[in-house]
LUMMI-315402 format. One record per residue: x, y, z of N, C-alpha, C, O in turn; chain. Coordinates in Angstrom, 3 decimals, padded with zeros to 6 digits. Layout:
% residues N
R      n.xx      n.yy      n.zz     ca.xx     ca.yy     ca.zz      c.xx      c.yy      c.zz      o.xx      o.yy      o.zz  chaine
R         X         Y         Z         X         Y         Z         X         Y         Z         X         Y         Z       A
...
% end
This chain:
% residues 250
R      n.xx      n.yy      n.zz     ca.xx     ca.yy     ca.zz      c.xx      c.yy      c.zz      o.xx      o.yy      o.zz  chaine
R  -042.281   116.321   010.538  -040.984   116.752   010.019  -039.901   116.491   011.060  -040.100   116.739   012.249       A
R  -038.766   115.993   010.610  -037.650   115.699   011.512  -037.097   116.996   012.106  -037.220   118.059   011.497       A
R  -036.489   116.914   013.295  -035.875   118.104   013.897  -034.838   118.734   012.977  -034.240   118.063   012.135       A
R  -034.638   120.026   013.153  -033.725   120.779   012.289  -032.314   120.186   012.296  -031.705   120.032   011.237       A
R  -031.796   119.855   013.462  -030.433   119.312   013.554  -030.301   118.041   012.725  -029.330   117.876   011.988       A
R  -031.265   117.153   012.843  -031.225   115.889   012.105  -031.299   116.128   010.601  -030.570   115.499   009.835       A
R  -032.170   117.027   010.180  -032.305   117.305   008.753  -031.054   117.962   008.190  -030.651   117.679   007.062       A
R  -030.435   118.845   008.982  -029.230   119.517   008.483  -028.089   118.525   008.321  -027.325   118.610   007.359       A
R  -027.966   117.592   009.243  -026.935   116.567   009.117  -027.172   115.724   007.861  -026.232   115.431   007.123       A
R  -028.423   115.338   007.621  -028.749   114.585   006.412  -028.409   115.381   005.164  -027.874   114.848   004.192       A
R  -028.730   116.669   005.212  -028.442   117.551   004.081  -026.949   117.629   003.799  -026.525   117.470   002.655       A
R  -026.161   117.870   004.817  -024.726   118.028   004.620  -024.107   116.757   004.043  -023.277   116.828   003.137       A
R  -024.500   115.610   004.556  -023.903   114.360   004.100  -024.415   113.938   002.734  -023.861   113.029   002.115       A
R  -025.474   114.593   002.257  -025.970   114.312   000.906  -025.317   115.204  -000.147  -025.473   114.977  -001.347       A
R  -024.580   116.225   000.311  -023.963   117.176  -000.602  -022.648   116.635  -001.163  -021.834   116.068  -000.435       A
R  -022.462   116.816  -002.440  -021.244   116.366  -003.101  -020.028   117.096  -002.523  -020.031   118.319  -002.384       A
R  -019.003   116.332  -002.195  -017.761   116.926  -001.710  -017.722   117.190  -000.222  -016.705   117.666   000.282       A
R  -018.798   116.899   000.505  -018.821   117.099   001.954  -018.383   115.814   002.642  -018.870   114.731   002.317       A
R  -017.463   115.938   003.592  -016.965   114.780   004.328  -017.231   114.953   005.819  -017.008   116.028   006.376       A
R  -017.704   113.899   006.455  -017.886   113.904   007.904  -016.535   113.711   008.572  -015.861   112.710   008.328       A
R  -016.135   114.648   009.402  -014.836   114.542   010.065  -014.840   113.402   011.078  -013.825   112.725   011.245       A
R  -015.960   113.180   011.753  -016.027   112.061   012.696  -015.765   110.735   011.985  -015.065   109.871   012.514       A
R  -016.323   110.576   010.793  -016.103   109.336   010.048  -014.648   109.218   009.597  -014.060   108.137   009.643       A
R  -014.075   110.335   009.162  -012.677   110.310   008.728  -011.732   109.961   009.874  -010.671   109.375   009.660       A
R  -012.129   110.329   011.098  -011.249   110.170   012.248  -011.576   108.940   013.095  -011.066   108.803   014.207       A
R  -012.417   108.050   012.581  -012.837   106.891   013.371  -011.658   106.061   013.874  -011.692   105.569   015.002       A
R  -010.645   105.904   013.080  -009.496   105.074   013.445  -008.309   105.904   013.937  -007.186   105.407   014.025       A
R  -008.566   107.146   014.248  -007.465   108.042   014.644  -007.863   108.796   015.906  -008.741   109.658   015.869       A
R  -007.223   108.475   017.011  -007.548   109.088   018.290  -006.553   110.208   018.596  -005.369   109.966   018.829       A
R  -007.066   111.439   018.587  -006.246   112.596   018.950  -006.912   113.283   020.137  -007.625   114.270   019.959       A
R  -006.689   112.776   021.335  -007.450   113.238   022.510  -007.245   114.699   022.870  -008.101   115.302   023.518       A
R  -006.126   115.274   022.461  -005.846   116.660   022.828  -006.371   117.661   021.806  -006.196   118.869   021.967       A
R  -007.015   117.158   020.757  -007.521   118.055   019.714  -009.035   117.955   019.573  -009.617   116.871   019.600       A
R  -009.645   119.116   019.423  -011.071   119.155   019.130  -011.259   119.027   017.625  -010.290   119.084   016.869       A
R  -012.493   118.855   017.193  -012.736   118.737   015.762  -014.062   119.373   015.393  -014.999   119.399   016.191       A
R  -014.128   119.884   014.174  -015.383   120.406   013.642  -016.196   119.245   013.071  -015.852   118.083   013.287       A
R  -017.275   119.553   012.342  -018.172   118.502   011.869  -017.893   118.053   010.439  -017.957   116.861   010.138       A
R  -017.579   119.017   009.541  -017.490   118.662   008.125  -016.326   119.367   007.440  -015.900   120.451   007.840       A
R  -015.827   118.711   006.391  -014.960   119.349   005.412  -015.763   119.500   004.130  -016.554   118.619   003.793       A
R  -015.574   120.598   003.411  -016.333   120.835   002.176  -015.480   121.639   001.206  -014.415   122.148   001.555       A
R  -015.985   121.739  -000.038  -015.291   122.512  -001.069  -013.840   122.061  -001.225  -012.911   122.862  -001.125       A
R  -013.665   120.757  -001.472  -012.309   120.195  -001.606  -011.456   120.504  -000.385  -010.266   120.800  -000.494       A
R  -012.084   120.430   000.762  -011.432   120.663   002.056  -010.936   122.096   002.230  -010.091   122.371   003.082       A
R  -011.459   122.986   001.431  -011.128   124.404   001.591  -012.019   125.077   002.628  -011.753   126.209   003.034       A
R  -013.080   124.385   003.062  -013.987   124.927   004.064  -014.146   123.916   005.190  -014.306   122.720   004.946       A
R  -014.101   124.401   006.411  -014.349   123.608   007.611  -015.652   124.101   008.208  -015.800   125.292   008.483       A
R  -016.601   123.194   008.412  -017.937   123.578   008.846  -018.236   122.964   010.212  -018.106   121.755   010.401       A
R  -018.629   123.793   011.141  -019.076   123.344   012.459  -020.533   123.754   012.644  -020.873   124.927   012.485       A
R  -021.391   122.800   012.977  -022.796   123.125   013.217  -023.064   123.185   014.711  -022.570   122.359   015.478       A
R  -023.842   124.162   015.107  -024.230   124.348   016.497  -025.745   124.558   016.555  -026.350   125.052   015.604       A
R  -026.338   124.182   017.669  -027.789   124.293   017.803  -028.169   125.135   019.011  -027.544   125.052   020.068       A
R  -029.208   125.947   018.834  -029.837   126.653   019.949  -031.029   125.805   020.379  -032.135   125.947   019.857       A
R  -030.779   124.924   021.341  -031.779   123.932   021.712  -032.766   124.426   022.763  -033.869   123.894   022.880       A
R  -032.372   125.442   023.527  -033.201   125.905   024.641  -033.537   127.373   024.442  -032.653   128.189   024.180       A
R  -034.806   127.705   024.565  -035.247   129.092   024.466  -035.022   129.780   025.812  -035.609   129.365   026.811       A
R  -034.180   130.830   025.865  -033.905   131.495   027.144  -034.996   132.460   027.579  -034.723   133.422   028.296       A
R  -036.231   132.212   027.150  -037.329   133.138   027.435  -037.535   133.318   028.932  -037.908   134.405   029.371       A
R  -037.297   132.266   029.733  -037.503   132.374   031.175  -036.553   133.392   031.804  -036.840   133.946   032.865       A
R  -035.415   133.634   031.139  -034.465   134.597   031.686  -035.040   136.010   031.695  -034.647   136.842   032.512       A
R  -035.969   136.274   030.786  -036.530   137.626   030.720  -037.421   137.894   031.931  -037.296   138.932   032.580       A
R  -038.327   136.949   032.236  -039.177   137.151   033.393  -038.362   137.198   034.679  -038.669   137.971   035.586       A
R  -037.313   136.363   034.758  -036.437   136.384   035.923  -035.742   137.738   036.042  -035.604   138.282   037.137       A
R  -035.308   138.274   034.903  -034.649   139.583   034.892  -035.614   140.668   035.375  -035.236   141.543   036.154       A
R  -036.849   140.601   034.910  -037.865   141.576   035.332  -038.098   141.477   036.834  -038.177   142.492   037.526       A
R  -038.209   140.250   037.331  -038.448   140.060   038.762  -037.313   140.633   039.594  -037.548   141.182   040.670       A
R  -036.077   140.511   039.103  -034.910   140.947   039.873  -034.651   142.449   039.760  -034.205   143.079   040.719       A
R  -034.936   143.026   038.576  -034.489   144.396   038.325  -035.612   145.424   038.143  -035.370   146.625   038.271       A
R  -036.818   144.976   037.850  -037.862   145.935   037.507  -039.070   145.923   038.444  -039.719   146.953   038.630       A
R  -039.371   144.779   039.028  -040.518   144.738   039.928  -040.332   145.684   041.110  -039.257   145.746   041.705       A
R  -041.371   146.404   041.436  -041.319   147.338   042.557  -040.911   148.744   042.171  -040.941   149.645   043.009       A
R  -040.530   148.950   040.926  -040.184   150.308   040.487  -041.455   151.106   040.208  -042.494   150.529   039.887       A
R  -041.374   152.423   040.328  -042.555   153.266   040.029  -042.759   153.420   038.530  -042.528   154.487   037.960       A
R  -043.197   152.333   037.904  -043.393   152.320   036.457  -044.872   152.455   036.159  -045.704   151.817   036.803       A
R  -045.200   153.292   035.176  -046.604   153.557   034.870  -047.341   152.375   034.299  -048.409   152.020   034.797       A
R  -046.799   151.749   033.261  -047.480   150.641   032.596  -047.050   149.324   033.231  -045.897   148.910   033.109       A
R  -048.000   148.665   033.916  -047.709   147.404   034.562  -048.621   146.324   034.006  -049.362   146.550   033.049       A
R  -048.558   145.143   034.619  -049.299   144.029   034.053  -048.544   143.487   032.852  -047.314   143.499   032.833       A
R  -049.271   143.015   031.855  -048.624   142.526   030.642  -048.266   143.700   029.749  -049.119   144.517   029.401       A
R  -046.988   143.773   029.383  -046.530   144.915   028.609  -045.335   144.509   027.754  -044.744   143.451   027.965       A
R  -044.992   145.336   026.811  -043.810   145.107   025.988  -042.563   145.398   026.805  -042.501   146.396   027.523       A
R  -041.587   144.541   026.695  -040.338   144.744   027.421  -039.652   146.024   026.968  -039.073   146.739   027.785       A
R  -039.709   146.317   025.680  -039.104   147.546   025.165  -039.752   148.772   025.798  -039.054   149.698   026.213       A
R  -041.080   148.785   025.875  -041.781   149.911   026.507  -041.411   150.010   027.981  -041.263   151.105   028.523       A
R  -041.265   148.866   028.617  -040.930   148.834   030.034  -039.568   149.467   030.290  -039.424   150.295   031.189       A
R  -038.573   149.079   029.503  -037.222   149.603   029.696  -037.137   151.088   029.350  -036.345   151.827   029.935       A
R  -037.963   151.518   028.390  -037.963   152.931   028.014  -038.426   153.826   029.159  -038.127   155.020   029.173       A
R  -039.143   153.265   030.106  -039.629   154.060   031.240  -038.604   154.170   032.361  -038.807   154.911   033.323       A
R  -037.498   153.430   032.235  -036.485   153.414   033.289  -035.345   154.373   032.954  -034.862   154.376   031.822       A
R  -034.910   155.183   033.912  -033.791   156.098   033.653  -032.499   155.354   033.313  -031.640   155.888   032.610       A
R  -032.362   154.125   033.811  -031.192   153.299   033.489  -031.569   152.220   032.474  -030.995   151.131   032.477       A
R  -032.531   152.527   031.611  -033.047   151.543   030.662  -031.993   150.992   029.726  -032.009   149.802   029.411       A
R  -031.061   151.847   029.268  -030.020   151.391   028.336  -029.102   150.382   029.019  -028.771   149.345   028.444       A
R  -028.691   150.691   030.251  -027.818   149.779   030.994  -028.533   148.459   031.269  -027.933   147.390   031.154       A
R  -029.807   148.533   031.630  -030.574   147.313   031.875  -030.734   146.495   030.597  -030.643   145.267   030.619       A
R  -030.973   147.187   029.486  -031.117   146.495   028.206  -029.829   145.765   027.836  -029.870   144.632   027.357       A
R  -028.687   146.414   028.057  -027.403   145.776   027.758  -027.161   144.558   028.656  -026.615   143.548   028.212       A
R  -027.567   144.666   029.904  -027.401   143.550   030.837  -028.265   142.368   030.426  -027.816   141.222   030.451       A
R  -029.499   142.651   030.048  -030.401   141.588   029.610  -029.883   140.936   028.326  -029.919   139.714   028.184       A
R  -029.407   141.752   027.406  -028.853   141.232   026.150  -027.704   140.267   026.433  -027.614   139.206   025.816       A
R  -026.832   140.636   027.363  -025.704   139.763   027.714  -026.205   138.447   028.301  -025.658   137.385   028.005       A
R  -027.250   138.517   029.136  -027.805   137.304   029.732  -028.410   136.383   028.673  -028.233   135.165   028.720       A
R  -029.118   136.973   027.730  -029.811   136.179   026.726  -028.852   135.545   025.721  -029.144   134.487   025.165       A
R  -027.723   136.183   025.492  -026.818   135.714   024.430  -025.579   135.003   024.954  -024.651   134.746   024.187       A
R  -025.544   134.681   026.240  -024.357   134.028   026.787  -024.111   132.684   026.128  -022.963   132.266   025.978       A
R  -025.192   131.995   025.729  -025.042   130.724   025.022  -024.322   130.927   023.687  -023.539   130.073   023.271       A
R  -024.578   132.042   023.020  -023.908   132.332   021.753  -022.420   132.596   021.968  -021.596   132.221   021.134       A
R  -022.074   133.237   023.078  -020.658   133.419   023.411  -019.961   132.066   023.471  -018.889   131.875   022.896       A
R  -020.587   131.133   024.177  -019.983   129.814   024.360  -019.901   129.054   023.039  -018.901   128.393   022.756       A
R  -020.954   129.152   022.235  -020.982   128.469   020.943  -019.829   128.922   020.051  -019.105   128.094   019.498       A
R  -019.662   130.222   019.913  -018.660   130.736   018.985  -017.245   130.580   019.528  -016.301   130.407   018.756       A
R  -017.091   130.638   020.839  -015.786   130.386   021.434  -015.363   128.938   021.213  -014.223   128.676   020.828       A
R  -016.267   128.002   021.453  -015.977   126.581   021.263  -015.716   126.266   019.793  -014.796   125.515   019.468       A
R  -016.527   126.843   018.905  -016.371   126.583   017.469  -015.015   127.053   016.971  -014.432   126.421   016.090       A
R  -014.505   128.144   017.513  -013.200   128.644   017.079  -012.098   127.637   017.410  -011.191   127.413   016.608       A
R  -012.184   127.036   018.591  -011.189   126.028   018.978  -011.313   124.787   018.095  -010.305   124.190   017.716       A
R  -012.548   124.399   017.767  -012.745   123.221   016.922  -012.176   123.439   015.517  -011.547   122.546   014.949       A
R  -012.402   124.620   014.969  -011.857   124.922   013.643  -010.337   125.010   013.686  -009.650   124.516   012.792       A
R  -009.826   125.637   014.722  -008.361   125.745   014.878  -007.700   124.373   014.877  -006.727   124.148   014.157       A
R  -008.231   123.452   015.690  -007.622   122.131   015.792  -007.832   121.301   014.530  -006.978   120.491   014.169       A
R  -008.961   121.500   013.861  -009.204   120.777   012.608  -008.219   121.227   011.538  -007.755   120.400   010.753       A
R  -007.890   122.497   011.486  -006.874   122.982   010.545  -005.535   122.287   010.802  -004.831   121.911   009.864       A
R  -005.194   122.123   012.072  -003.935   121.464   012.420  -003.963   119.993   012.030  -002.989   119.467   011.491       A
R  -005.074   119.340   012.302  -005.183   117.908   012.023  -005.044   117.606   010.545  -004.381   116.643   010.161       A
R  -005.674   118.436   009.710  -005.661   118.191   008.272  -004.625   119.036   007.539  -004.610   119.095   006.309       A
R  -003.754   119.693   008.319  -002.648   120.487   007.774  -003.168   121.430   006.691  -002.662   121.463   005.569       A
R  -004.194   122.195   007.064  -004.804   123.127   006.116  -005.040   124.466   006.817  -006.179   124.798   007.145       A
R  -003.975   125.234   007.050  -004.105   126.470   007.828  -004.906   127.560   007.137  -005.318   128.527   007.779       A
R  -005.131   127.416   005.830  -005.818   128.477   005.090  -007.292   128.159   004.826  -007.961   128.902   004.108       A
R  -007.796   127.084   005.387  -009.206   126.735   005.195  -010.101   127.806   005.793  -009.768   128.421   006.806       A
R  -011.244   128.020   005.150  -012.235   128.969   005.646  -013.053   128.298   006.745  -013.540   127.181   006.571       A
R  -013.198   128.975   007.860  -013.982   128.445   008.976  -015.423   128.940   008.904  -015.674   130.143   008.830       A
R  -016.372   127.993   008.927  -017.796   128.302   008.823  -018.506   127.759   010.056  -018.338   126.589   010.400       A
R  -019.296   128.591   010.723  -020.149   128.126   011.813  -021.597   128.269   011.374  -022.040   129.363   011.023       A
R  -022.337   127.163   011.392  -023.763   127.188   011.079  -024.535   127.056   012.385  -024.419   126.044   013.076       A
R  -025.316   128.066   012.725  -026.125   128.048   013.947  -027.553   127.687   013.566  -028.191   128.376   012.770       A
R  -028.041   126.605   014.141  -029.394   126.123   013.871  -030.294   126.516   015.033  -030.079   126.088   016.166       A
R  -031.298   127.328   014.748  -032.232   127.755   015.792  -033.599   127.141   015.506  -034.353   127.609   014.653       A
R  -033.886   126.084   016.244  -035.149   125.376   016.065  -036.143   125.693   017.171  -037.336   125.421   017.038       A
R  -035.641   126.280   018.286  -036.492   126.414   019.470  -036.487   127.783   020.132  -037.461   128.152   020.788       A
R  -035.419   128.534   019.974  -035.259   129.761   020.761  -035.924   130.950   020.060  -035.259   131.718   019.364       A
R  -037.229   131.094   020.247  -037.956   132.186   019.595  -037.520   133.554   020.096  -037.517   134.522   019.335       A
R  -037.154   133.643   021.365  -036.789   134.951   021.907  -035.485   135.461   021.299  -035.230   136.666   021.298       A
R  -034.654   134.543   020.779  -033.409   134.953   020.118  -033.708   135.197   018.641  -033.403   134.376   017.776       A
R  -034.308   136.338   018.389  -034.694   136.696   017.029  -033.437   136.872   016.175  -032.364   137.166   016.704       A
R  -033.564   136.692   014.860  -032.382   136.709   013.997  -031.482   137.925   014.168  -030.259   137.790   014.126       A
R  -032.057   139.104   014.359  -031.201   140.285   014.472  -030.376   140.262   015.756  -029.280   140.821   015.791       A
R  -030.886   139.623   016.815  -030.123   139.488   018.056  -028.919   138.569   017.830  -027.805   138.882   018.251       A
R  -029.146   137.450   017.171  -028.062   136.501   016.895  -027.009   137.140   015.988  -025.810   136.957   016.196       A
R  -027.464   137.886   014.984  -026.530   138.518   014.047  -025.661   139.556   014.746  -024.462   139.641   014.481       A
R  -026.251   140.337   015.627  -025.485   141.352   016.344  -024.407   140.712   017.203  -023.268   141.179   017.232       A
R  -024.767   139.641   017.904  -023.787   138.939   018.742  -022.682   138.323   017.886  -021.504   138.427   018.228       A
R  -023.050   137.684   016.778  -022.045   137.059   015.909  -021.087   138.107   015.341  -019.879   137.878   015.272       A
R  -021.628   139.254   014.937  -020.792   140.325   014.400  -019.756   140.761   015.435  -018.581   140.935   015.112       A
R  -020.193   140.934   016.665  -019.282   141.378   017.722  -018.247   140.308   018.053  -017.073   140.616   018.258       A
R  -018.682   139.055   018.104  -017.764   137.976   018.463  -016.675   137.785   017.409  -015.523   137.514   017.749       A
R  -017.033   137.924   016.139  -016.042   137.759   015.079  -015.008   138.885   015.077  -013.949   138.761   014.462       A
R  -015.323   139.979   015.766  -014.407   141.133   015.799  -013.856   141.409   017.195  -013.141   142.390   017.397       A
R  -014.177   140.573   018.133  -013.702   140.769   019.498  -012.182   140.688   019.551  -011.572   139.811   018.940       A
R  -011.576   141.623   020.294  -010.114   141.651   020.386  -009.652   141.438   021.816  -010.356   141.749   022.777       A
R  -008.445   140.897   021.924  -007.798   140.701   023.220  -006.319   141.010   023.045  -005.632   140.370   022.249       A
R  -005.840   141.984   023.783  -004.442   142.427   023.658  -004.100   142.827   022.230  -003.000   142.565   021.742       A
R  -005.069   143.471   021.564  -004.830   143.977   020.230  -004.942   142.952   019.121  -004.717   143.280   017.955       A
R  -005.291   141.700   019.461  -005.417   140.641   018.474  -006.865   140.134   018.432  -007.586   140.197   019.428       A
R  -007.276   139.630   017.259  -008.602   139.038   017.152  -008.687   137.841   018.089  -007.852   136.937   018.035       A
R  -009.692   137.843   018.941  -009.810   136.782   019.956  -010.160   135.440   019.339  -009.653   134.408   019.779       A
R  -011.025   135.435   018.322  -011.476   134.182   017.697  -011.211   134.262   016.188  -012.122   134.558   015.415       A
R  -009.969   134.001   015.765  -009.576   134.272   014.375  -009.855   133.145   013.382  -009.687   133.338   012.178       A
R  -010.273   131.982   013.856  -010.281   130.821   012.965  -011.591   130.629   012.206  -011.633   129.862   011.244       A
R  -012.645   131.297   012.610  -013.897   131.233   011.863  -014.149   132.558   011.161  -013.982   133.630   011.743       A
R  -014.548   132.463   009.916  -014.711   133.641   009.073  -016.166   133.965   008.749  -016.487   135.089   008.362       A
R  -017.048   132.971   008.910  -018.449   133.147   008.523  -019.351   132.490   009.563  -019.079   131.387   010.038       A
R  -020.412   133.181   009.900  -021.483   132.588   010.711  -022.762   132.622   009.886  -023.183   133.680   009.418       A
R  -023.376   131.459   009.712  -024.638   131.353   008.981  -025.724   130.937   009.965  -025.588   129.930   010.660       A
R  -026.779   131.699   010.019  -027.913   131.401   010.894  -029.065   130.828   010.074  -029.480   131.411   009.073       A
R  -029.574   129.675   010.514  -030.804   129.109   009.965  -031.809   129.086   011.101  -031.673   128.302   012.041       A
R  -032.819   129.945   011.019  -033.712   130.155   012.156  -035.111   129.651   011.871  -036.003   130.425   011.522       A
R  -035.299   128.346   012.023  -036.631   127.797   011.820  -037.548   128.069   013.004  -038.753   127.830   012.916       A
R  -037.006   128.561   014.098  -037.859   129.027   015.195  -038.684   130.223   014.757  -039.671   130.571   015.406       A
R  -038.284   130.864   013.645  -038.983   132.037   013.120  -039.470   131.795   011.697  -039.573   132.719   010.890       A
R  -039.767   130.527   011.408  -040.315   130.179   010.096  -041.610   130.956   009.869  -042.471   131.024   010.746       A
R  -041.730   131.534   008.688  -042.890   132.355   008.339  -043.694   131.640   007.265  -043.178   131.355   006.184       A
R  -044.950   131.352   007.559  -045.828   130.741   006.572  -046.505   131.861   005.791  -047.433   132.502   006.283       A
R  -046.033   132.086   004.573  -046.570   133.161   003.747  -047.951   132.802   003.205  -048.863   133.628   003.193       A
R  -048.086   131.560   002.761  -049.376   131.015   002.351  -049.272   129.506   002.536  -048.188   129.017   002.854       A
R  -050.356   128.744   002.351  -050.314   127.305   002.640  -049.233   126.539   001.893  -048.854   125.448   002.319       A
R  -048.736   127.072   000.809  -047.751   126.338   000.013  -046.382   127.003  -000.014  -045.516   126.598  -000.789       A
R  -046.173   128.017   000.821  -044.901   128.739   000.772  -044.428   129.089   002.176  -045.130   129.767   002.927       A
R  -043.230   128.621   002.525  -042.591   128.986   003.779  -041.405   129.901   003.499  -040.707   129.751   002.496       A
R  -041.194   130.843   004.400  -039.999   131.678   004.360  -039.142   131.308   005.565  -039.623   131.335   006.697       A
R  -037.889   130.966   005.333  -036.977   130.588   006.409  -035.928   131.686   006.557  -035.122   131.886   005.649       A
R  -035.921   132.396   007.675  -034.863   133.391   007.868  -033.490   132.733   007.864  -033.203   131.867   008.691       A
R  -032.652   133.148   006.932  -031.270   132.687   006.855  -030.385   133.918   006.699  -030.609   134.752   005.822       A
R  -029.394   134.018   007.547  -028.561   135.219   007.571  -027.088   134.837   007.604  -026.726   133.749   008.051       A
R  -026.256   135.733   007.133  -024.813   135.488   007.090  -024.067   136.697   007.636  -024.357   137.840   007.283       A
R  -023.103   136.419   008.501  -022.201   137.454   009.007  -020.768   137.018   008.709  -020.398   135.869   008.950       A
R  -019.963   137.945   008.182  -018.563   137.665   007.859  -017.648   138.431   008.821  -017.951   139.550   009.235       A
R  -016.534   137.803   009.160  -015.486   138.542   009.851  -014.827   139.480   008.848  -015.083   139.390   007.647       A
R  -013.986   140.373   009.335  -013.276   141.260   008.415  -012.399   140.449   007.460  -012.309   140.770   006.276       A
R  -011.749   139.393   007.975  -010.933   138.541   007.112  -011.813   137.775   006.134  -011.440   137.594   004.974       A
R  -012.981   137.321   006.595  -013.893   136.581   005.731  -014.390   137.402   004.560  -014.607   136.878   003.468       A
R  -014.569   138.695   004.794  -015.002   139.579   003.712  -014.008   139.628   002.565  -014.367   139.946   001.431       A
R  -012.754   139.309   002.869  -011.697   139.397   001.853  -011.404   138.046   001.191  -010.518   137.954   000.341       A
R  -012.146   136.995   001.574  -011.902   135.660   001.025  -013.062   135.277   000.113  -014.157   135.004   000.604       A
R  -012.851   135.249  -001.207  -013.953   134.960  -002.131  -014.666   133.640  -001.853  -015.884   133.553  -002.011       A
R  -013.925   132.615  -001.442  -014.555   131.319  -001.232  -015.530   131.344  -000.057  -016.453   130.532   000.003       A
R  -015.328   132.271   000.874  -016.243   132.378   002.013  -017.640   132.771   001.536  -018.634   132.167   001.939       A
R  -017.707   133.781   000.680  -018.996   134.208   000.123  -019.574   133.124  -000.775  -020.775   132.855  -000.735       A
R  -018.732   132.510  -001.578  -019.185   131.478  -002.501  -019.798   130.310  -001.745  -020.859   129.812  -002.121       A
R  -019.132   129.870  -000.681  -019.649   128.745   000.081  -020.951   129.100   000.777  -021.897   128.313   000.762       A
R  -021.011   130.283   001.390  -022.224   130.685   002.102  -023.418   130.757   001.164  -024.499   130.268   001.491       A
R  -023.228   131.362   000.004  -024.322   131.463  -000.965  -024.764   130.083  -001.444  -025.957   129.820  -001.592       A
R  -023.792   129.208  -001.685  -024.103   127.860  -002.144  -024.886   127.095  -001.079  -025.889   126.450  -001.386       A
R  -024.435   127.167   000.155  -025.097   126.419   001.226  -026.534   126.888   001.412  -027.442   126.066   001.535       A
R  -026.746   128.184   001.432  -028.102   128.700   001.657  -029.043   128.308   000.523  -030.190   127.929   000.761       A
R  -028.557   128.399  -000.696  -029.378   128.037  -001.844  -029.727   126.548  -001.824  -030.877   126.170  -002.047       A
R  -028.728   125.714  -001.557  -028.957   124.272  -001.552  -029.830   123.841  -000.373  -030.638   122.922  -000.508       A
R  -029.675   124.494   000.778  -030.494   124.155   001.943  -031.958   124.480   001.690  -032.839   123.687   002.024       A
R  -032.218   125.627   001.109  -033.600   125.986   000.779  -034.179   124.982  -000.215  -035.329   124.563  -000.080       A
R  -033.390   124.599  -001.207  -033.837   123.625  -002.193  -034.107   122.270  -001.537  -035.083   121.599  -001.870       A
R  -033.251   121.877  -000.616  -033.397   120.616   000.101  -034.728   120.553   000.849  -035.337   119.491   000.975       A
R  -035.172   121.726   001.348  -036.413   121.785   002.123  -037.632   122.183   001.295  -038.747   122.237   001.814       A
R  -037.420   122.462   000.006  -038.532   122.919  -000.815  -039.080   124.245  -000.334  -040.288   124.478  -000.375       A
R  -038.193   125.114   000.122  -038.626   126.392   000.705  -037.762   127.524   000.181  -036.766   127.300  -000.507       A
R  -038.161   128.752   000.522  -037.372   129.944   000.231  -036.698   130.394   001.515  -037.027   129.898   002.593       A
R  -035.747   131.340   001.413  -035.162   131.877   002.626  -035.147   133.389   002.577  -035.057   133.995   001.509       A
R  -035.239   133.994   003.770  -035.183   135.442   003.905  -033.733   135.811   004.174  -033.171   135.394   005.187       A
R  -033.123   136.578   003.296  -031.692   136.862   003.380  -031.428   138.329   003.682  -030.512   138.927   003.119       A
R  -032.226   138.906   004.567  -032.045   140.314   004.916  -032.627   140.584   006.280  -033.815   140.358   006.509       A
R  -031.791   141.071   007.200  -032.283   141.401   008.537  -033.341   142.492   008.474  -034.302   142.467   009.244       A
R  -033.176   143.456   007.559  -034.157   144.530   007.428  -035.505   143.960   006.991  -036.551   144.345   007.513       A
R  -035.467   143.040   006.031  -036.711   142.429   005.576  -037.334   141.608   006.694  -038.555   141.581   006.844       A
R  -036.493   140.936   007.480  -037.017   140.149   008.600  -037.783   141.042   009.569  -038.845   140.653   010.054       A
R  -037.271   142.213   009.854  -037.982   143.107   010.769  -039.325   143.528   010.193  -040.275   143.763   010.940       A
R  -039.409   143.623   008.887  -040.680   144.000   008.258  -041.724   142.905   008.374  -042.907   143.194   008.553       A
R  -041.294   141.633   008.272  -042.262   140.542   008.236  -042.465   139.896   009.601  -043.354   139.059   009.753       A
R  -041.667   140.263   010.594  -041.795   139.650   011.916  -043.185   139.933   012.490  -043.630   141.080   012.516       A
R  -043.851   138.904   012.938  -045.221   139.066   013.436  -045.359   138.697   014.898  -046.334   139.093   015.537       A
R  -044.408   137.947   015.451  -044.527   137.509   016.828  -043.566   138.291   017.705  -042.405   138.481   017.341       A
R  -044.039   138.745   018.856  -043.201   139.497   019.772  -043.252   138.816   021.135  -044.170   139.076   021.912       A
R  -042.277   137.942   021.445  -042.309   137.242   022.721  -042.298   138.170   023.920  -042.693   137.766   025.013       A
R  -041.849   139.419   023.738  -041.773   140.341   024.865  -043.148   140.740   025.383  -043.237   141.327   026.462       A
R  -044.212   140.448   024.664  -045.548   140.838   025.084  -046.078   139.989   026.233  -047.118   140.323   026.800       A
R  -045.397   138.896   026.598  -045.982   137.968   027.547  -045.453   138.137   028.965  -045.779   137.329   029.835       A
R  -044.653   139.157   029.222  -044.028   139.276   030.523  -044.823   140.211   031.441  -045.520   141.120   030.989       A
R  -044.692   139.951   032.736  -045.454   140.697   033.723  -044.536   141.488   034.634  -043.470   141.012   035.024       A
R  -044.952   142.689   034.970  -044.212   143.507   035.932  -045.191   144.024   036.976  -046.327   144.380   036.664       A
R  -044.728   144.060   038.222  -045.593   144.493   039.331  -045.297   145.945   039.670  -044.143   146.373   039.709       A
R  -046.366   146.690   039.912  -046.243   148.112   040.270  -045.658   148.250   041.682  -045.875   147.402   042.548       A
R  -044.918   149.332   041.887  -044.374   149.614   043.219  -045.521   149.814   044.200  -046.527   150.438   043.862       A
R  -045.376   149.295   045.396  -046.428   149.453   046.419  -046.203   150.717   047.238  -046.984   151.015   048.141       A
% end
């Protein structure tokens, strides 16, 4: 099977009404402007695709080595990271620090995507277009869907000086094939999730486009998708946190 990024590009360009912005701009050089990837829905939607190409799993063991090794912790050796942090009096602060380390790539993705959507609106003189970011997770198992959703929710609502910091994207859609679930030999479940900004919640076309994309993507792959973070937690079977080691205080 082709990599997720390659298949998604093929999918988008096979969809009726989707235009590649790179192709549209081949003869037009605007060096001071960034651009998204696609126009869709009669140019009412601007779509930028991003990929989680690297699994930040090594950051967890590094974090343990820096912050937890040598502490008087009862359960050592191979253990769950959640259990490990629960034994620390500053466990909440450590958990927040680790979360920030693991999701820094998502900060960069959504910050960059906002600029790309902003400039694409200017280029095509369409200030009211809905901004869509599709995050493709083909490799980062440690970034489970609920982690990505929490970060996306916060980023879409982040404020600076009383204003929304990243106002140009209204929807984040996660396609997480790193967490593909084989229900039986003939059925795959693909976690697919959607987060809306407050403005996106008020734009009917945002919901319409997200629902259409998820349905068509599943059809394109001959698969189903899991559209609920709560359901994902019920069916999740792999816990990458089980593989980390901590050394007892001497």
